[in-house]
TILO-70192 format. One record per residue: x, y, z of N, C-alpha, C, O in turn. Coordinates in steps of 0.02 Angstrom, whole numbers, plus 50000, padded with zeros to 5 digits. Layout:
BEGIN
XYZXYZXYZXYZ...
//
This chain:
BEGIN
570926090561997570946086961954571086079061992571476078062039570666073861959570546066561965570826062361919570876064061860571066055861946571526052661875570776049461851570306048461889570776048261786570496046361751570346037761761569776035561764570806034461766570796028161807570756027161860570976031861894570546022161892570246020861952571226017461997571726016061965571136017162066571676016562114571586006862074571976005162030571256003962090571215997562071571335996461992571295990361991571445998061935571795996661876572465997761873572845994061841572756005261922573536003661918573545997761964574005993861955573235996761999573505989262050573505983262018573865978462032573085983761975573065976561933573495975561895573695969761887573835981861855574355983561826575225981661832575675979661795575105983761916575865981661948575775973761944576245970461921575235970861964575345963061977575585960661927576065956761923575055963961858575365958261802576015959761785576305955061759576345965061792576955965061775577545960361830578035957061812577265961461902577705957261920577325949961917577585945361948576985949361896577025940261893577285939061824577405933261808577425944761772577805943561692578665945061719579165944561683578655946361777579685947961840579655939461848580115935761832579085937561873579205929761907579435927561859580045926861854578915925561799578955919961734579745921761704580095917761674579935928961721580545927561678581255928761723581745932061706581165925761778581415925361861581785932861890582285933061925581535937061873581675941761917581485943961966580875944661968581955946662039581425947162093581405956162087581045959162127581695959162051581815966362046581925969661972582335967861930581465974961969581525976561885581675987161909581685988461969581735990361882581725997161869581586000361799581885998561749581226004261798580686005161728580826011761739580626015161786581356014761670581366021561653581006023261613580886019661565580676030561621580236032361542580496041261538580766044261585580376043761484580536050861476579836054761459579496051961416579596060261483579176065661468579506070861419579766070861363579336075461472579696083361440579446084061363579806085861317578816082461358578556084461280578716079261223578546080061165579086073661246579026067961217578506061361209578226060661264578416059461192577786053161199577956047861186577536044161210578446044061154578556037861146579006033061198579026026861198579266036561230579686035361302579316036561356579666036561407578566037961370578306039261430577976034761450577826033761509577766029861380577046025761412577336021461468577016023161518577776016661486577826013061526578046016461597578106012661646578176023761604577856026761670577066027361678576726025861727576846030261613576216033961623575736027061641575166028261662575866023061637575596015361643575326011561703574866007561714575866014961741576186010961809576016016361838575836014361894575946023061837575936027561886575586033161875575326035861924575526035661819575066040161771575586048861785575326054261774576106048261804576546052861788576956055061743577456051861727576806060761716577016063361656577626069361678577366074761692578186069261682578756073461680578686078261634578616076861574578706087261666578496091961617579146094061604579276095661546579556094361644580386098961623580646096861553580396092261522580986099361538581406099061460581966094261463582326094261513582046090661420582816085961437583496090861433583956089861394583476096861485584176096861477584376097061555583976097861601585146096161559585376096761615585836102661609586046105761561585936103161695586206109461728586756109061784586726103261806587156111961811587586111361860587056108861933587426107261979586306108361953585956104762006585566100761972585336096962014585356099461922584946094461889585306088961844585756090361803585086083161856585396076161800584826074561755584316077061779584736071861706584266067761680583586071861687583096068761707583506078661672582836080261672582316076761611582506075861553581866075661627581116072761600581336065961614581076062461571581606063361643581436055061687581396055061713581596059661749580946048261744580666046761803580756036861818580696032361776580806036861842581296029261865580696024561930580606027661983580406018761924579996016261952580416009961989580916008561956580356006762035580556001962056580005997762082579565999462121580115990762050579795986762050579965979962091580525978062073579725976262133579985971262189579525967562207579005970362222579565959562213578985955662231578845957262313579295957062355578155958762326578095958562388578165966662417578205967962478578175970162380578175977362366577715979462350577335975362325577515985062351577185991562310577715994562259578315993262261577395998762211577946000262185578336008862209577996013662227579056008762203579106015862212579196020262153579446017662104579026027062149579206031062103579656035362114579746036662173580086038762062580726041862069580556047162014580416045661956580586053862039580446059562000580896064361999581306065362043580806069161919581396074961929580926081261953580936086361919580666081061990580206087362000580006087362071579646082962095580286093362110580236094962184579626091162204579756086362240579016092062190578446088762221578026084362167577946085862108577706077362207577276073062171576376077262166576066080362210576226076162115575646077162084574876071262129574426068062102575006071962184574446067362235573956066562183573766060662177573676070962142572996071262142572976066862096572496063262086573656066662054573506061961994574006055561986574016051261942574296056162025575086049662025574706042662073574486042862131574716039262044574496031962085574876030462137574576028162185575536031162142575976027262174576216033062239576466038662233576076029562291576056032662346576636035662372576716041462390577096030062371577946028562371578256034062324578596032062276578176040962334578566043662290579036049162311578896053262355579676049062275580326051562287580286058462236579956059362185580646061662263580866068562205581696069562234581896069862293582126070062165582596068862172582826075562103582496076362052583436079562121583826081762044584056077262015584116078161954584286070462042584776065762015584266060162016584406055262051583656060161980583246051461978583616046061954583326040661963584166045561926584516039961915584866038861965584646034061995585336041161989585686039862080585026038662145584956034362189584706043562130584156042562172583946034462180584036030762228583596032962111583296024962111583956019162147583876014962191584706021262105585026017762134585146015762181585276009862193585126023162240585426021462309584776018362350584866014362397584036020662325583446015262339583646009662329583586006162380583966005962264584035998362280584665997362323584745991262324585166000362362585555998862397585335998862457585505994362496585026002562470584666002662545584235996362570584115993862625584015994762487583615989762505584015984162506583685980162538584465981762491585095977262512585095974062419585485969662401584715976362385584675974262326585395972362270585725976762242585485965762264586185962562233585895958262167585305956562156586495956962125586395953562074585975953362034585705958262061585545951961980585345953161909584735960761921584905963661973584535962061910583975967661923583795968461863584265969661825583035967961827582785969261754582875976761758582695980561803583345978861671583045985861680582725987661601582835984861547582245994461619581765996261559581826000161543581716005061579582046000961475582216009061442582986009161397583216014061369583296002861398584036003061395584026007361311584546010161294583286007361255583446008761205583406016761226583436019761172583376020061262583486027561247583726028561320583666034161345583976023961353584386029861425585166031061411585596026661408585246037361404585846038961383586436036761424586266035361481587126035961410587626032061450588016035261495588506032961525587646043561498588066046561575587526044461618587666044761678586936042361604586526043761668586436032161677586136029361723586606030461651586786022361658587266023261690587266019161735587956028561693588326026961727588236027461794588526023461831587846032161818587576032661867587266028261908587186029761967587056022661884586676017761906587326013661920587336011161976587816012561885588366007161909588876012561955589456010861965588656017761977589026020562016588936020662074589376020462116587936021362089587876020762163587566013162165587186012462213587616008662133587306002062129587755997262103587565993662057588415996562129588955993562087588775985162119588995980662083588495983362168588325975662154587785971262124587615965462135587555976662077586795975562033587085973361967587625975461947586735969261937587095966761863586425968261821585895965161825586565973461782585835977061756585645971161693586155969261664585005967861669584975963861616584455967961574583925969061603584505969961523583905972961483583345969061466583355963161448582755973761475582005969561479581875975361456581735979461500581875977361402581405986461355580765981761353580285985361338580575975461361579925974761338579415971661389578855969561375579795971761467579335969261509578715971061523578185967861523578905979961540578005983861538577495980361473577045976261473577835984361421577565983061360577235976561344576745976361306577565969661380577305964461333576565962761395576175957961390576525968461452575915966761471575285971761476574725970761500575605979061438575085983261403574915981861334574495985661310575065978961310574735977861255574145974761236573825975661184574025970861285573385970061299572765975561342572825977361401572275977061302572025984661331571295981561387570875977161381571405985161422570885984761479570165986261449570085988261391569705985361490569055989561442569005995961454568775999861412569295998561534569316005261528569786009061481569766015161479570276004761437570936007661388570696009461347570746015161325570136002061311569856002761262569256009061244569196013361200568866006961304568266014861316568916022561319568656028161317569526022361321569906029461285570016028961241569896033861206570196025061219570256024461134569716025961075569736029161022569136021461114568546024861074568506032161068568366035161016568686035361134568446043761149569096046661101568936050661057569686045161106570186046661051570216044060990570746046060965569936040660953569816038360894569286044760842569446047160787568626046160885568366051760867568636058060880568276062260854569056060160906569496064160893569806065460854569756070760822570336060160841570606059060792570356059460716570686061460668569576056660715569416055760650569216061160619569256062160558568886067060683568786073760675569476075860630569486077860571569876075160664570366079060674570606078760599570726083860568570636074660581571216069760516570566071760459570766072360401569936072760468569326075260414569466082560412569406085260357569656086660472569806093860443570576096660411570716102360395571006090660410571706090760376571496090860303571536095160259571236083760307571036084560239570576087760201570626087960140570126090160232569546095360201569936102460172569806105860123570496103360227570906109760220571276108460123571276112260075571506102360131572156101160075571766100860013571946104459966571266097160007570846097659958570556104559932570276105659878570666108359977570036114859966570476119159942570286122859897571186119859966571606123359941571916129759973572136135159955571766124860056572306129560094572816127060092572806121060076573576130560108574176128360102574126124060182573716124560227574766119360175574846114360217574656117160279574236115060318574976121460283575236123160379574536125960390574396126160450574076128060352573386131160376572796125560360572226127260373572876120160339572476113060349572776108760400572506103560419573406111260425573666109060504573366113160563573176110960617573366118260546573106122760596572286121660633572116121660692571866120660565571196116760584571236111460609570846111460657571526105960604571676101060618571786100760678571506096260711572226105460710572566105960773572086107560834572046104760889571786112060811571376116260840570706111760867570466112460924570486107560823569976102260831570116097460886569716095460928570976095560878571126090160925571356092760977571336088161018571546096760999571626101461051570996105361088571066106661148570356107361055569856107761079569466102761102568926104361126569636096761101569396090361130569836087261171569676081661188570336089561190570896088561248571446081161215571636076361250571596082461139571896076961113572786080661149572856084361197573156078861118573886081661127574316079661063574496073761067574496082461015574786079560946575436081060946575746085960966575616075660916576516075360911576726076860845577316078460836576246076460786576416076960725575966078760675575406077860698575916081060614575386083260590575816082560517576276086160500575536076960480576226076360433575656077160357575096074860352575996080760311575676082260247576236082260182576836083560184575976081060147576446081960064576056081060016575516078460028576186082259965575926084359887576666085759834577236087059851576336084759761576816088759721577426085459735577496081859784578006086859679578616084159688579056079659756579626077459756578556079659805579386077759874578416072759895578216072059953578076070559845577676066259869577826058959916577586056459967578346057259867578496049859905578916049259961579166044359990578936057459973579306056960057578686055360126578136052660117578866056860170578166056560237577976062360231577376063560222578386066860233578056073260254578696079060198579296078560188578156084060172578526088360126579006090960157579546090660129578956095460244579456098760257579646093760346579256093860394580146091160345580146086160401580236090860471580096087960523580416096960476580466099860542579796102560572579796104560630579306102660541578666105760544578026098060549577706095460594578096097260481577836091860461577386094260401577196090860354577256100360412577116105160356577346108860316577926110160329577116111760259577646118360230576986122960236576426121460256577226128660212576666134260164576646134160123576786139660100576486129260072576526130360004575796125659989575716120760026575306126859940574936127859919574706122359874574796123259813574336115059900574186112259838574046112959759573506115859763574096112759729573786115859685573146109959635573236103859639572836111359613572116108959563572526101559539573066101759510572316097659550572556090459506573366087259565573806083159552573206091859638573776085959648573686080959702573216082659737573926075959722573986071659771574136076059831574606079959841573496074059876573746076459935573976071059992573696066059971574206069660032574326068260098574216072260160574326078260169573856065960216573966070560287573786064860330573276061660319574316063260391574386060360439574286063560490574476069360486573856060960578574056065960623574346057760683574176051960698574906063360697575086055360777575056061260832575226067160837574686055860875574706061460960574526056360996574436050760972574466057661053573726056161113573386057761132573356060061189573006057361098572186060061073571656059561123571116062261119571926054561185571386052961260571906051161296572246046661271572106053461355572126050661434573066047461385573316042661414573336049161343574146048161320573976042961275574506039761275573586039961237573296033361199573326036861130572986041461109573796033661102574086035161039573736031160952573766025260935573486036060922573436034460855573806038660805574146043660814573636035060747574036038560684573736038160623573986035260575573296040460621572936038260555573036043260502573176049260507572946039860452573046046960383572716044560309572556038860293572696046960293572176047360211572756050460153573296053160160572386048860100572576052860038572126054660010571576052360025572196059959954571606061659919571876067359848572436067359823571466070659834571676074259773571276081759763570666082059765571596086059756571316093559750570926093859677571236094359624570186093459682570126092059598570136085859591570426081159618569706086759541569406078059517570086073159497570536075359461570096067759521570686064659491570676061559429570156060059400571336060259402571456055359357571256050259367570966049359421571336044059314571096036159312571636033359356571516029059398572346036159345572826031859390572986035659438573466034359475572696039859444572786043159529571966040459557572136038159611571566039959555571126034959588571316027959601571216025159655571646024759540571826018059529572406017559620572256013359664572866021459627573236020759652573126023259729573486021659776572556027459732572246028059800571806022159818571836018459867571446022259775570786016059807571326010659814571326007159865571756009659768572166001959778572616002859858572665997859894572876008359874573326008959945572526008860014572616007760074572026009759991571476008260057571176003360052570836001960102571155997059976570915991459975571335988560018571055986060067572165987960015572405985060056572485986060147572705982260189572285990560150572135989560226571415987660242571345984160292570865989160209570425984860200570205978560218569795976060256570855975660154570765969860146571195963860225570975958660248571965968660248572435965360295572005967760351572235964960400571515971260368571025972260442570635964860439570585960160479570445965960386569925958860395570295952160404569985946960418570945952260397571415944160423571625947560495571755944060544571645952760496571855953260593571295950460650571005954260689571185944260649570885940760710571075938360739571615936560718570945936360797571435932660859571515926060830571145921860805572185926560844572635919960812572835919460767573095914060756572855925160704573235924760665573845925960661574075929560705574275923460611575015924460624575065931460592574775931960538575375936960614575635943460581576145941660524576045945860480576585937860505576765938060446576465934460402576735934060347575795930460413575355928960374575165934560349575335935860291574675940060395574405946160373575015949260326574885952160273575495948560342576085954060318576495950460249576935953960222576375944660226576465938960165575845943960119575995947760074575255942860141574635944760095574955951460084575115952560025575055955360120575285962460102575745963860053575575967760009576265961760052576675960460016576345957959940576485961159889575985953159937575635950759870575225955159855575225956259795574815958859889574295964859860574885971459825574745975059777575395971359856575755978159841575945974359786575625976559738576275970159770576745965959701576225965659674576395966459615575545964859673575115963659619574805971259591574585971759533574805977159638574845982059612575335985159555575245988959508575955981259585576475984259544576775991559578576825992059639576975996859534577246001559537577965999559569578285994259570578056004959591578816006959599578766008859690578246010759718579496007759727579786008459777579876017859809580336021559790579476019459846579586026859874580206027559938580326022459971580466032159949580706033659999580416031960067580716029360114579696034160065579206032160135579056024760154578936022360210579106020960079579016012160066579786009760096579876004260123580126013160090580866011660112580976009960203581176004960234580746016060222580726019560284580316016060337580446015460397579736013560298579196008760331579026004360301578536003660264579705998760325579585991360292579085986560316579195980460322578245990960337577565984260361577055986960343576975991360301576585983460385575975985760362575625988260427575015987860430575925990460473575665991460534575895989560595576375985760594575625991660657576085991760724575575990560775575055993760776575735985660820575155988360882575465996660920576005999160904575075999160961575046004660981574506004961044573966002061053574746008261072574666011861127574606017161168574146021261163575226017661227575296023561254575976025661198576446027461233576046025761165576336026761118576456020161055576036015661049577086020561011577096013960955577326009060992577746009961036577026002160976577035995861024577315992060969577305993260908577635985561013577555981160966577135975360970576945974561028576905970960930577405969760875577315973760792576905978460790577585972360745577505975160688577125970160630577165964060631576845973060593576505967260510576995969160503577075975160515577675964560476578085962660420578375958760423578485956260478578655956160363578865949760335579675950360347580095945960339579765956560369580575956160395580685960160452581155963960459580145958960500580005962560564579585958160628579685958360689579225955160600578835951960645579095946660644579455945160596578975941660709579435935560717578885928060720578305930060731578895924760717578365917860707577785917760770577205916060761577975919260813577525919260872577225924860897576965925360952577265930460837576995937560829576095935460824576135929460814575805936060825575015933160836574635940860868574725945160911574055938660804573535945360842573175940960901573065934960904573035946560949572625944661022571915946461030571755951060992571485944461065571045948561080570905954861112570735953261169570875961461107570955967561132571675971161144571885975161186571955967961089572645970961053572325977761035571705978161034572685982861020572505988560961573045989360918573625990660935572865988760872573495991760804573065993560745572505992360722573765998160726573676001560659573855997860610574355994260609573345998960552573685995160499573646000860435573286005560419574145997860411574116003360335574736000960297575195997260316574556005760205574886003560159575196008860119574886014160115575666008360095576016013560047576006011859982576106005859972575926014359947576056014859852576216018559828576016023959849576596018459778577086023859748577066022159662577346016959644576776026159614576676022859555577136029359519576916035059522577686028159490577896032059430577536036459403577076034259370577626045559406577246047459338576506049459380576056052659354576506047559430575616048559452575686051459528575296055759548576346048059578576176048959637576316043359687576596038059671576096044759748576226038559818575426040259838574996043859813575466036059895574806035959922574966033059996575416029060008574666034760027574486032660120573866031560147573416035860149573816025860170573126025260222573226022660270573606017860263572976023960347573026019760402572486019860448572396025360474572066014960467571616016760517571856011360570572186006160563571516015060639571546011660708571096007860716570556010760718571046000560724570655993660766570765993460840571255996260867570285989760876570305986360928570155979960888569875979360833570395975960924570265969360917569715964960942570135962760981569435963160949568815959260948568605951460963568725947560917568385949561004568355942360994567795939660935567895934360905567075944660919566805944360882566695948860809566275949560765567245950960823567155958260753567835964460789567915967760840568045963660750568635970960747568085977860757567535978660731568345980860790567975990160801568555993660786569085993260816568375998360717568596003560685568576009060731568116009960771569156013060723569076017560774569116023660741568846028760763569546023260674569566030360630569136030560574569366028260522568656032560575568196033360529567996038760462567476039360429568646042060459568596045760393568786044460356569346042060355568326045560289567906042460226568706039760202569236042360218568576033560157569026031560130569516035460066570096034060054569066040860028569476044759994569176050759976568576051959972569846055859963569486062759964569506066259911570086067959900569116068359870569276070659817568606077059794568646080259741
//
């Protein structure tokens, strides 16, 4: 196999992160990520090295920190990769200075000590590094003061390069077709899991990797999924039921999308139609506001106004996700579009990718969800998820 991105793409990424380190006053940084079937914490490692750890996250007598990888970044030197697998995929990995170890955290710390690095070192990944592996860093590099910097790489990778945007266009086509198959199945009388199977087949055959297919209908509609363990149940929506469907996955080269739609099995009632159309309308209006320079607090405030104007009730899913979207890339990213989660300095920038979403609920009727993914462009935004707005 060969890498999708050329070597120069990775070298540009390294330099951007090193520049961000200089701005923050760091001579060295360590970036940890986790693969092993997960996606949320593999992004920084994938972005810098194109390495993905395949082993599951279970330790044993001979391994610790399975599925974790670490990258050392130091001013004036090329990156160094430490993995938990016996050999490096040189046909895929972009970092030539790569080391294999049964204990990647200890391996990283020993390498820093051998370089004579002491004092403050940026540590990326503190939000998911287990305590026992952090302890290994302390034991092997006692003269280092670890400074949490979880957003170091994400602050750089939130702006997508032209090649990354091309990845997103391919992924958007797959996500659109997959979501179409899911919604077609749900409104035609298939069980949730049968509809999910149709969607999964389409995504996998196009090269995507699914994290979750979420479906719901009936009395559990206010929740994200009917059966949280799988995302879909064996139940069939009944005629007249509102149905929701969403796909979460790395649809191409690890780039993530999570579009969703709501429909009705059969002809909708006036209230069902009003509910579903209102959710879509909020997303369309907020998407129009997502232009370079726009403050996310302003976009979120308009989302709150539109939600309040609709009326209705507050469902569990609305409590669980108090926002109108999020940055997205090699996993979910900051910033959020939210009056309680966005910061005053959070603005929309050209070449960012956002998911824009809305949740609504109406007592006695049900709940609706809608999400689109778009690239922020200089002259106009590019919609990546082109599934129909309404399904009935």
